[in-house]
C-alpha positions as CSV (number, residue, x, y, z in Angstrom):
1,M,21.1,-2.6,4.2
2,I,20.3,-2.0,7.8
3,V,17.3,-0.1,8.9
4,D,17.8,2.2,11.9
5,K,15.6,4.6,13.8
6,N,16.5,7.5,11.5
7,T,15.3,5.5,8.5
8,V,12.0,4.8,10.2
9,D,11.7,8.5,11.1
10,Y,12.4,9.4,7.4
11,V,9.8,7.0,6.0
12,A,7.3,8.0,8.6
13,K,7.8,11.7,7.7
14,L,7.3,10.9,4.0
15,A,4.1,9.0,4.7
16,R,3.0,11.7,7.2
17,L,2.7,9.2,10.0
18,E,3.6,9.6,13.7
19,F,4.8,6.7,15.9
20,S,5.8,6.4,19.5
21,D,9.4,5.5,20.3
22,E,8.3,1.9,21.2
23,E,6.6,1.6,17.8
24,K,9.7,2.9,16.0
25,E,11.9,0.3,17.7
26,K,9.4,-2.4,16.7
27,F,9.5,-1.2,13.1
28,V,13.3,-1.2,13.1
29,E,13.3,-4.8,14.3
30,D,10.6,-5.9,11.9
31,F,12.1,-4.2,8.8
32,N,15.5,-5.7,9.6
33,K,13.9,-9.2,9.8
34,I,12.2,-8.6,6.4
35,L,15.5,-7.5,4.8
36,E,17.3,-10.5,6.3
37,F,14.7,-12.7,4.6
38,V,15.1,-10.9,1.3
39,E,18.9,-11.4,1.5
40,K,18.3,-15.2,1.9
41,L,16.1,-15.1,-1.2
42,N,18.9,-13.4,-3.1
43,E,21.1,-16.4,-2.3
44,V,18.7,-18.9,-3.9
45,N,20.1,-20.4,-7.2
46,T,17.5,-19.7,-9.9
47,D,19.6,-20.5,-12.9
48,D,17.3,-23.4,-13.9
49,V,14.1,-21.7,-13.1
50,E,12.0,-20.6,-16.1
51,I,11.3,-16.9,-16.2
52,S,7.7,-16.0,-15.7
53,I,5.6,-12.9,-15.2
54,S,3.2,-14.4,-12.7
55,A,3.2,-17.4,-10.3
56,Y,-0.4,-18.0,-11.2
57,P,-1.8,-19.2,-14.5
58,M,-2.9,-16.4,-16.7
59,Y,-6.5,-16.2,-17.9
60,N,-8.8,-13.6,-19.3
61,A,-10.7,-12.0,-16.5
62,L,-12.6,-9.5,-18.6
63,R,-16.3,-9.4,-18.7
64,E,-19.0,-7.7,-20.7
65,D,-19.9,-4.2,-19.6
66,E,-23.3,-4.0,-18.0
67,V,-25.3,-1.1,-16.7
68,K,-26.2,-1.3,-13.0
69,T,-28.1,1.0,-10.8
70,S,-25.9,3.1,-8.5
71,L,-26.4,4.7,-5.2
72,D,-28.5,7.8,-4.9
73,V,-26.1,10.8,-4.9
74,E,-28.1,12.8,-2.3
75,K,-28.2,9.8,0.1
76,V,-24.5,9.1,-0.3
77,L,-23.6,12.8,0.4
78,L,-25.7,12.7,3.6
79,N,-22.7,10.8,5.1
80,A,-20.1,13.3,3.9
81,P,-18.6,15.5,6.5
82,D,-17.8,18.1,3.8
83,K,-19.2,18.3,0.2
84,E,-19.2,20.7,-2.7
85,N,-21.8,20.4,-5.5
86,N,-22.2,16.6,-6.0
87,F,-18.7,15.7,-4.7
88,F,-17.0,14.7,-1.5
89,R,-14.7,17.5,-0.4
90,V,-11.4,16.2,1.1
91,P,-8.3,17.9,2.5
92,K,-5.5,18.6,0.1
93,V,-2.7,16.1,0.6
94,V,-0.3,16.9,-2.2
95,D,1.2,20.3,-2.7
């Protein structure tokens, strides 16, 4: 797969991002380098490699629940540019 300027434009539109032409050219170059590297990884013989879920040893990271004091709602909402009741009000991003 080759990434071109149209692909970068399409992904940027989906992510609702805007880039200059110079930034788009840099992304095209960077994405193609990444894809070249992935293609090299696809060439590696992994027939004798044991299948694993994680490269790191698995251990139980759970902890006991404990009650902690939280921030004061009124103080937190003082920093909010827009609020409604006891909640931050943010622009709608999904139709």
